[in-house]
DOKEMAR-206360 format. One record per residue (C-alpha): residue in three letters; residue number from 1; x, y, z. Coordinates in nm, 2 decimals, padded with zeros to 4 digits. Layout:
// residues N
+-----+-----+--------+--------+--------+
:  aa :   i :      x :      y :      z :
+-----+-----+--------+--------+--------+
: ala : NUM :      X :      Y :      Z :
...
+-----+-----+--------+--------+--------+
//
This chain:
// residues 359
+-----+-----+--------+--------+--------+
:  aa :   i :      x :      y :      z :
+-----+-----+--------+--------+--------+
: met :   1 :  01.10 : -01.81 : -00.11 :
: arg :   2 :  01.44 : -01.66 : -00.03 :
: val :   3 :  01.72 : -01.54 : -00.25 :
: ser :   4 :  01.94 : -01.82 : -00.11 :
: asp :   5 :  01.70 : -02.07 : -00.27 :
: phe :   6 :  01.83 : -01.96 : -00.61 :
: asp :   7 :  02.20 : -02.00 : -00.54 :
: phe :   8 :  02.43 : -02.25 : -00.72 :
: glu :   9 :  02.80 : -02.30 : -00.77 :
: leu :  10 :  02.93 : -02.20 : -01.12 :
: pro :  11 :  03.29 : -02.29 : -01.22 :
: asn :  12 :  03.47 : -01.97 : -01.33 :
: asp :  13 :  03.58 : -02.12 : -01.65 :
: leu :  14 :  03.22 : -02.16 : -01.78 :
: ile :  15 :  03.18 : -01.78 : -01.80 :
: ala :  16 :  03.20 : -01.70 : -02.17 :
: leu :  17 :  03.42 : -01.41 : -02.27 :
: his :  18 :  03.33 : -01.42 : -02.64 :
: pro :  19 :  03.04 : -01.55 : -02.83 :
: ala :  20 :  03.03 : -01.87 : -03.04 :
: glu :  21 :  03.13 : -01.83 : -03.40 :
: pro :  22 :  02.91 : -01.82 : -03.59 :
: arg :  23 :  02.65 : -01.69 : -03.35 :
: asp :  24 :  02.39 : -01.96 : -03.43 :
: ser :  25 :  02.64 : -02.25 : -03.37 :
: ala :  26 :  02.59 : -02.20 : -02.99 :
: arg :  27 :  02.46 : -02.49 : -02.79 :
: leu :  28 :  02.09 : -02.50 : -02.69 :
: leu :  29 :  01.95 : -02.69 : -02.40 :
: leu :  30 :  01.59 : -02.79 : -02.44 :
: val :  31 :  01.40 : -02.81 : -02.11 :
: gly :  32 :  01.07 : -02.98 : -02.19 :
: glu :  33 :  00.78 : -03.12 : -02.00 :
: lys :  34 :  00.86 : -03.27 : -01.66 :
: gly :  35 :  01.22 : -03.15 : -01.69 :
: arg :  36 :  01.30 : -03.35 : -02.00 :
: leu :  37 :  01.65 : -03.23 : -02.12 :
: glu :  38 :  01.79 : -03.25 : -02.47 :
: asp :  39 :  02.12 : -03.11 : -02.59 :
: arg :  40 :  02.08 : -02.93 : -02.92 :
: his :  41 :  02.22 : -02.62 : -03.11 :
: val :  42 :  02.06 : -02.29 : -03.19 :
: thr :  43 :  02.04 : -02.38 : -03.56 :
: asp :  44 :  01.80 : -02.67 : -03.46 :
: leu :  45 :  01.53 : -02.41 : -03.39 :
: val :  46 :  01.43 : -02.46 : -03.76 :
: glu :  47 :  01.33 : -02.82 : -03.66 :
: ile :  48 :  01.20 : -02.75 : -03.31 :
: leu :  49 :  00.96 : -02.46 : -03.39 :
: arg :  50 :  00.64 : -02.51 : -03.59 :
: pro :  51 :  00.48 : -02.32 : -03.87 :
: gly :  52 :  00.25 : -02.07 : -03.72 :
: asp :  53 :  00.47 : -02.01 : -03.41 :
: val :  54 :  00.58 : -01.65 : -03.36 :
: leu :  55 :  00.93 : -01.54 : -03.24 :
: val :  56 :  00.90 : -01.22 : -03.04 :
: val :  57 :  01.23 : -01.03 : -03.03 :
: asn :  58 :  01.35 : -00.72 : -02.85 :
: asp :  59 :  01.48 : -00.47 : -03.11 :
: thr :  60 :  01.64 : -00.23 : -02.86 :
: arg :  61 :  01.98 : -00.11 : -02.97 :
: val :  62 :  02.27 : -00.09 : -02.72 :
: leu :  63 :  02.43 :  00.25 : -02.68 :
: pro :  64 :  02.80 :  00.26 : -02.62 :
: ala :  65 :  02.72 :  00.38 : -02.27 :
: glu :  66 :  03.07 :  00.36 : -02.10 :
: leu :  67 :  03.20 :  00.71 : -02.08 :
: ser :  68 :  03.54 :  00.81 : -01.94 :
: gly :  69 :  03.67 :  01.16 : -01.88 :
: thr :  70 :  03.77 :  01.43 : -01.63 :
: arg :  71 :  03.60 :  01.59 : -01.33 :
: ile :  72 :  03.68 :  01.96 : -01.31 :
: arg :  73 :  03.66 :  02.14 : -00.97 :
: gly :  74 :  03.83 :  02.48 : -00.99 :
: glu :  75 :  04.19 :  02.40 : -01.07 :
: asn :  76 :  04.17 :  02.04 : -00.97 :
: arg :  77 :  04.13 :  01.76 : -01.23 :
: ser :  78 :  04.05 :  01.39 : -01.16 :
: ser :  79 :  03.98 :  01.10 : -01.39 :
: val :  80 :  03.63 :  00.94 : -01.36 :
: ser :  81 :  03.42 :  00.70 : -01.56 :
: phe :  82 :  03.05 :  00.63 : -01.59 :
: asn :  83 :  02.81 :  00.36 : -01.70 :
: leu :  84 :  02.49 :  00.53 : -01.82 :
: his :  85 :  02.20 :  00.31 : -01.72 :
: lys :  86 :  01.87 :  00.51 : -01.75 :
: arg :  87 :  01.76 :  00.81 : -01.94 :
: val :  88 :  01.56 :  01.07 : -01.74 :
: asp :  89 :  01.48 :  01.32 : -02.01 :
: ala :  90 :  01.63 :  01.47 : -02.33 :
: asn :  91 :  01.96 :  01.58 : -02.17 :
: thr :  92 :  01.97 :  01.39 : -01.84 :
: trp :  93 :  02.09 :  01.03 : -01.76 :
: arg :  94 :  02.14 :  00.83 : -01.44 :
: ala :  95 :  02.47 :  00.66 : -01.43 :
: phe :  96 :  02.70 :  00.45 : -01.21 :
: ala :  97 :  03.02 :  00.64 : -01.13 :
: arg :  98 :  03.37 :  00.51 : -01.07 :
: pro :  99 :  03.50 :  00.63 : -00.83 :
: ala : 100 :  03.18 :  00.79 : -00.70 :
: lys : 101 :  03.36 :  00.93 : -00.40 :
: arg : 102 :  03.55 :  01.18 : -00.62 :
: leu : 103 :  03.22 :  01.35 : -00.73 :
: his : 104 :  03.02 :  01.63 : -00.57 :
: val : 105 :  02.69 :  01.78 : -00.69 :
: leu : 106 :  02.75 :  02.06 : -00.95 :
: asp : 107 :  03.10 :  01.92 : -01.04 :
: ala : 108 :  03.18 :  01.99 : -01.41 :
: leu : 109 :  03.27 :  01.71 : -01.64 :
: glu : 110 :  03.44 :  01.66 : -01.97 :
: leu : 111 :  03.37 :  01.32 : -02.12 :
: gly : 112 :  03.54 :  01.15 : -02.42 :
: gly : 113 :  03.74 :  01.36 : -02.66 :
: gly : 114 :  04.00 :  01.10 : -02.73 :
: glu : 115 :  04.18 :  01.06 : -03.06 :
: gly : 116 :  03.94 :  01.09 : -03.35 :
: gln : 117 :  03.65 :  01.18 : -03.12 :
: gly : 118 :  03.65 :  01.56 : -03.16 :
: gln : 119 :  03.56 :  01.79 : -02.87 :
: pro : 120 :  03.47 :  01.62 : -02.54 :
: met : 121 :  03.11 :  01.62 : -02.42 :
: arg : 122 :  03.03 :  01.86 : -02.14 :
: ala : 123 :  02.81 :  01.77 : -01.84 :
: arg : 124 :  02.76 :  01.84 : -01.47 :
: val : 125 :  02.67 :  01.62 : -01.17 :
: ala : 126 :  02.31 :  01.72 : -01.10 :
: gly : 127 :  02.25 :  01.47 : -00.82 :
: lys : 128 :  02.42 :  01.19 : -00.63 :
: gly : 129 :  02.29 :  00.88 : -00.46 :
: asp : 130 :  02.44 :  00.67 : -00.19 :
: thr : 131 :  02.52 :  00.36 : -00.39 :
: gly : 132 :  02.75 :  00.50 : -00.66 :
: glu : 133 :  02.47 :  00.63 : -00.87 :
: val : 134 :  02.48 :  00.99 : -01.00 :
: thr : 135 :  02.26 :  01.20 : -01.22 :
: leu : 136 :  02.44 :  01.36 : -01.52 :
: glu : 137 :  02.30 :  01.67 : -01.69 :
: phe : 138 :  02.45 :  01.72 : -02.04 :
: glu : 139 :  02.48 :  02.04 : -02.24 :
: leu : 140 :  02.35 :  01.85 : -02.54 :
: gly : 141 :  02.01 :  01.68 : -02.56 :
: gly : 142 :  01.79 :  01.45 : -02.76 :
: ala : 143 :  01.92 :  01.30 : -03.08 :
: glu : 144 :  02.22 :  01.52 : -03.07 :
: leu : 145 :  02.32 :  01.37 : -02.73 :
: asp : 146 :  02.26 :  01.02 : -02.86 :
: glu : 147 :  02.50 :  01.08 : -03.15 :
: ala : 148 :  02.76 :  01.22 : -02.91 :
: ile : 149 :  02.73 :  00.92 : -02.68 :
: lys : 150 :  02.79 :  00.69 : -02.98 :
: ala : 151 :  03.09 :  00.90 : -03.08 :
: his : 152 :  03.26 :  00.91 : -02.74 :
: gly : 153 :  03.14 :  00.60 : -02.56 :
: ala : 154 :  03.25 :  00.24 : -02.54 :
: met : 155 :  03.03 : -00.07 : -02.54 :
: pro : 156 :  02.92 : -00.14 : -02.18 :
: leu : 157 :  03.02 : -00.50 : -02.13 :
: pro : 158 :  02.86 : -00.68 : -01.83 :
: pro : 159 :  03.08 : -00.67 : -01.51 :
: tyr : 160 :  03.15 : -01.04 : -01.52 :
: ile : 161 :  03.32 : -01.00 : -01.86 :
: gly : 162 :  03.47 : -00.65 : -01.80 :
: ala : 163 :  03.64 : -00.78 : -01.49 :
: lys : 164 :  03.83 : -01.04 : -01.70 :
: arg : 165 :  03.92 : -00.84 : -02.02 :
: gly : 166 :  03.89 : -00.49 : -02.17 :
: val : 167 :  03.65 : -00.38 : -02.44 :
: glu : 168 :  03.76 : -00.51 : -02.78 :
: pro : 169 :  03.66 : -00.36 : -03.13 :
: arg : 170 :  03.46 : -00.68 : -03.21 :
: asp : 171 :  03.23 : -00.61 : -02.91 :
: ser : 172 :  03.06 : -00.33 : -03.10 :
: val : 173 :  02.92 : -00.60 : -03.33 :
: asp : 174 :  02.92 : -00.90 : -03.10 :
: tyr : 175 :  02.72 : -00.72 : -02.83 :
: gln : 176 :  02.44 : -00.61 : -03.06 :
: thr : 177 :  02.16 : -00.82 : -03.21 :
: val : 178 :  02.14 : -00.84 : -03.59 :
: tyr : 179 :  01.79 : -00.68 : -03.57 :
: ala : 180 :  01.87 : -00.40 : -03.33 :
: ala : 181 :  01.69 : -00.08 : -03.44 :
: val : 182 :  01.58 :  00.15 : -03.15 :
: asp : 183 :  01.85 :  00.32 : -02.95 :
: gly : 184 :  01.82 :  00.32 : -02.58 :
: ala : 185 :  01.96 :  00.00 : -02.41 :
: val : 186 :  02.28 :  00.00 : -02.20 :
: ala : 187 :  02.28 : -00.38 : -02.19 :
: ala : 188 :  02.20 : -00.63 : -02.47 :
: pro : 189 :  01.90 : -00.86 : -02.48 :
: thr : 190 :  02.14 : -01.14 : -02.49 :
: ala : 191 :  01.93 : -01.43 : -02.60 :
: gly : 192 :  01.89 : -01.25 : -02.93 :
: leu : 193 :  02.27 : -01.24 : -02.99 :
: his : 194 :  02.24 : -01.60 : -03.11 :
: phe : 195 :  02.05 : -01.51 : -03.43 :
: thr : 196 :  02.20 : -01.46 : -03.77 :
: glu : 197 :  02.03 : -01.32 : -04.08 :
: ala : 198 :  02.05 : -01.67 : -04.24 :
: leu : 199 :  01.88 : -01.84 : -03.94 :
: leu : 200 :  01.60 : -01.58 : -03.94 :
: gln : 201 :  01.55 : -01.65 : -04.31 :
: arg : 202 :  01.53 : -02.02 : -04.26 :
: leu : 203 :  01.28 : -01.98 : -03.98 :
: ala : 204 :  01.07 : -01.75 : -04.20 :
: asp : 205 :  01.08 : -02.01 : -04.48 :
: arg : 206 :  00.95 : -02.27 : -04.23 :
: gly : 207 :  00.65 : -02.04 : -04.15 :
: val : 208 :  00.77 : -01.91 : -03.82 :
: ala : 209 :  00.67 : -01.54 : -03.79 :
: leu : 210 :  00.88 : -01.27 : -03.64 :
: glu : 211 :  00.74 : -00.98 : -03.43 :
: arg : 212 :  00.94 : -00.70 : -03.27 :
: val : 213 :  00.89 : -00.53 : -02.94 :
: thr : 214 :  01.11 : -00.28 : -02.77 :
: leu : 215 :  01.24 : -00.29 : -02.41 :
: his : 216 :  01.54 : -00.07 : -02.32 :
: val : 217 :  01.75 : -00.29 : -02.10 :
: gly : 218 :  01.91 : -00.10 : -01.81 :
: ala : 219 :  02.23 : -00.17 : -01.62 :
: gly : 220 :  02.02 : -00.25 : -01.31 :
: thr : 221 :  01.98 : -00.59 : -01.46 :
: phe : 222 :  02.33 : -00.67 : -01.33 :
: leu : 223 :  02.27 : -00.53 : -00.97 :
: pro : 224 :  02.28 : -00.79 : -00.70 :
: met : 225 :  01.97 : -00.83 : -00.48 :
: lys : 226 :  02.01 : -00.66 : -00.14 :
: val : 227 :  01.74 : -00.84 :  00.04 :
: glu : 228 :  01.69 : -01.21 :  00.13 :
: asp : 229 :  01.31 : -01.21 :  00.13 :
: leu : 230 :  01.18 : -01.19 : -00.23 :
: ser : 231 :  00.87 : -01.00 : -00.12 :
: glu : 232 :  01.09 : -00.71 : -00.02 :
: his : 233 :  01.27 : -00.67 : -00.35 :
: arg : 234 :  01.17 : -00.39 : -00.59 :
: met : 235 :  01.27 : -00.43 : -00.96 :
: his : 236 :  01.43 : -00.16 : -01.16 :
: ala : 237 :  01.19 : -00.01 : -01.41 :
: glu : 238 :  01.26 : -00.03 : -01.78 :
: trp : 239 :  01.08 :  00.15 : -02.07 :
: gly : 240 :  00.91 : -00.06 : -02.33 :
: glu : 241 :  00.66 : -00.05 : -02.62 :
: leu : 242 :  00.44 : -00.31 : -02.78 :
: thr : 243 :  00.24 : -00.15 : -03.06 :
: ala : 244 : -00.13 : -00.21 : -03.13 :
: ala : 245 : -00.05 : -00.37 : -03.47 :
: thr : 246 :  00.19 : -00.62 : -03.31 :
: ala : 247 : -00.06 : -00.70 : -03.03 :
: glu : 248 : -00.33 : -00.77 : -03.29 :
: arg : 249 : -00.10 : -01.00 : -03.49 :
: leu : 250 :  00.01 : -01.19 : -03.18 :
: glu : 251 : -00.35 : -01.25 : -03.07 :
: ala : 252 : -00.44 : -01.37 : -03.42 :
: ala : 253 : -00.15 : -01.62 : -03.41 :
: arg : 254 : -00.26 : -01.75 : -03.07 :
: ala : 255 : -00.62 : -01.79 : -03.20 :
: ala : 256 : -00.48 : -01.99 : -03.49 :
: gly : 257 : -00.29 : -02.23 : -03.26 :
: gly : 258 :  00.05 : -02.07 : -03.29 :
: arg : 259 :  00.29 : -02.06 : -02.99 :
: ile : 260 :  00.43 : -01.73 : -02.86 :
: val : 261 :  00.81 : -01.78 : -02.84 :
: ala : 262 :  00.98 : -01.50 : -02.64 :
: val : 263 :  01.34 : -01.44 : -02.73 :
: gly : 264 :  01.49 : -01.34 : -02.40 :
: thr : 265 :  01.35 : -01.25 : -02.06 :
: thr : 266 :  01.31 : -00.88 : -02.17 :
: ser : 267 :  01.06 : -00.98 : -02.44 :
: leu : 268 :  00.88 : -01.21 : -02.19 :
: arg : 269 :  00.86 : -00.94 : -01.93 :
: leu : 270 :  00.71 : -00.69 : -02.17 :
: leu : 271 :  00.46 : -00.95 : -02.31 :
: glu : 272 :  00.35 : -01.05 : -01.97 :
: thr : 273 :  00.31 : -00.69 : -01.86 :
: ala : 274 :  00.09 : -00.62 : -02.16 :
: ala : 275 : -00.13 : -00.93 : -02.08 :
: arg : 276 : -00.17 : -00.89 : -01.71 :
: ala : 277 : -00.50 : -00.70 : -01.71 :
: thr : 278 : -00.71 : -00.93 : -01.92 :
: gly : 279 : -00.50 : -01.23 : -02.03 :
: arg : 280 : -00.50 : -01.09 : -02.38 :
: ile : 281 : -00.19 : -00.93 : -02.53 :
: ala : 282 : -00.27 : -00.56 : -02.54 :
: pro : 283 : -00.08 : -00.26 : -02.67 :
: phe : 284 :  00.16 : -00.12 : -02.41 :
: ile : 285 :  00.39 :  00.18 : -02.38 :
: gly : 286 :  00.57 :  00.30 : -02.06 :
: glu : 287 :  00.78 :  00.15 : -01.79 :
: thr : 288 :  00.75 : -00.19 : -01.64 :
: asp : 289 :  00.90 : -00.32 : -01.31 :
: ile : 290 :  00.73 : -00.66 : -01.32 :
: phe : 291 :  00.90 : -00.91 : -01.09 :
: ile : 292 :  00.85 : -01.27 : -01.19 :
: thr : 293 :  00.91 : -01.54 : -00.93 :
: pro : 294 :  00.77 : -01.90 : -00.88 :
: gly : 295 :  00.40 : -01.88 : -00.85 :
: phe : 296 :  00.36 : -01.62 : -01.12 :
: arg : 297 :  00.07 : -01.69 : -01.36 :
: phe : 298 :  00.19 : -01.66 : -01.72 :
: arg : 299 : -00.07 : -01.54 : -01.97 :
: ala : 300 :  00.12 : -01.46 : -02.29 :
: val : 301 :  00.43 : -01.67 : -02.35 :
: asp : 302 :  00.44 : -02.04 : -02.43 :
: val : 303 :  00.81 : -02.09 : -02.50 :
: leu : 304 :  01.12 : -01.89 : -02.38 :
: met : 305 :  01.46 : -01.88 : -02.54 :
: thr : 306 :  01.71 : -01.75 : -02.29 :
: asn : 307 :  02.08 : -01.77 : -02.19 :
: phe : 308 :  02.21 : -01.91 : -01.86 :
: his : 309 :  02.18 : -01.67 : -01.58 :
: leu : 310 :  02.37 : -01.57 : -01.26 :
: pro : 311 :  02.30 : -01.74 : -00.93 :
: arg : 312 :  02.08 : -01.55 : -00.69 :
: ser : 313 :  01.96 : -01.33 : -00.98 :
: thr : 314 :  01.61 : -01.22 : -01.07 :
: leu : 315 :  01.65 : -01.38 : -01.41 :
: phe : 316 :  01.72 : -01.72 : -01.26 :
: met : 317 :  01.40 : -01.67 : -01.05 :
: leu : 318 :  01.21 : -01.58 : -01.37 :
: val : 319 :  01.31 : -01.90 : -01.56 :
: ser : 320 :  01.24 : -02.11 : -01.24 :
: ala : 321 :  00.89 : -01.96 : -01.24 :
: phe : 322 :  00.84 : -02.03 : -01.61 :
: ala : 323 :  00.97 : -02.39 : -01.64 :
: gly : 324 :  00.95 : -02.50 : -01.28 :
: tyr : 325 :  01.19 : -02.45 : -00.99 :
: asp : 326 :  01.30 : -02.82 : -00.96 :
: glu : 327 :  01.33 : -02.85 : -01.33 :
: met : 328 :  01.56 : -02.55 : -01.36 :
: arg : 329 :  01.78 : -02.67 : -01.08 :
: lys : 330 :  01.83 : -03.00 : -01.27 :
: ala : 331 :  01.87 : -02.82 : -01.60 :
: tyr : 332 :  02.15 : -02.59 : -01.46 :
: ala : 333 :  02.32 : -02.88 : -01.30 :
: his : 334 :  02.32 : -03.06 : -01.63 :
: ala : 335 :  02.44 : -02.75 : -01.81 :
: ile : 336 :  02.73 : -02.71 : -01.57 :
: ala : 337 :  02.83 : -03.08 : -01.59 :
: ser : 338 :  02.81 : -03.07 : -01.97 :
: gly : 339 :  03.03 : -02.76 : -02.00 :
: tyr : 340 :  02.76 : -02.52 : -02.13 :
: arg : 341 :  02.89 : -02.16 : -02.15 :
: phe : 342 :  02.72 : -01.91 : -01.92 :
: tyr : 343 :  02.59 : -01.55 : -01.92 :
: ser : 344 :  02.58 : -01.28 : -02.20 :
: tyr : 345 :  02.81 : -01.44 : -02.45 :
: gly : 346 :  02.73 : -01.80 : -02.35 :
: asp : 347 :  02.50 : -02.07 : -02.48 :
: gly : 348 :  02.12 : -02.07 : -02.48 :
: ser : 349 :  01.83 : -02.27 : -02.35 :
: leu : 350 :  01.48 : -02.32 : -02.48 :
: leu : 351 :  01.22 : -02.35 : -02.21 :
: phe : 352 :  00.86 : -02.48 : -02.24 :
: arg : 353 :  00.62 : -02.34 : -01.99 :
: ala : 354 :  00.54 : -02.57 : -01.70 :
: pro : 355 :  00.19 : -02.71 : -01.72 :
: gly : 356 : -00.07 : -02.57 : -01.49 :
: asp : 357 :  00.04 : -02.20 : -01.52 :
: glu : 358 : -00.26 : -02.09 : -01.72 :
: glu : 359 : -00.54 : -01.89 : -01.56 :
+-----+-----+--------+--------+--------+
//
């Protein structure tokens, strides 16, 4: 298949700039067997899911990874900004720079240091790619660097929101799941933004279990595909962890007849990575660059909760693989005609795996 097979027209006014209030009041499109469509709301998960089902959520926590500051070269000063997108080691990050043309390798940087932020962070440009990507080497490292980024950075809104409005104070809460725990993401696992503490409690009372995995979402998730032939695309790698205890509980739930419900494509990608070798969900720690397109054989996930994705994106390819290409084309046409809100702050969908995808 080709990237153009996953294109569609989206009215600009359907791109959500803020989440629903409260979060769990968002609309939820059910895509069932043979493309059956049903308009519901996120709160209806309490009726839709069954006792014994397991919600698998991604507990990564978004770092405020937008940093602005000054490039210093001799007596010359120039304003620059960065979107951190992947940690390399304790004191090194890869980042997208704006404007990258102002930067040379070994340029000194002072980042942050605005009102109430204290002294700016010091770094240097340790490397430069040809697509606006640079490698930043900070004077600080480890947990000390993480805390400095939190103090000096802003929440990294997706480009389709950032192009329409600036960062607002509420984004520090809106763009974080209520169960976020492990620092490391520079983009939110957005399906999880729909959950409230109250909804999670109601699901627990119904007998739906909750399990946590961690996948640190990178800004590469927003990069457009640069090839037309899917076989030529290489996914960005993201670090994740699924513990042995979690894997054991998930396998026990499956054996008892429970369904594995992945909250978000990030949770699904990690679960399917962990199950690729044997078909059983196994412990996993490391990077995954799994690329899921129609024809992929799913081994771990039965149900997927996810937002509505960009045309021509790897995420629209993933949902087409999971629920069926024709079914998702019809589902997205219905969502657009019905005024569903799209992308990170938009409405959700609940997809049931297309039959015949088991090995």
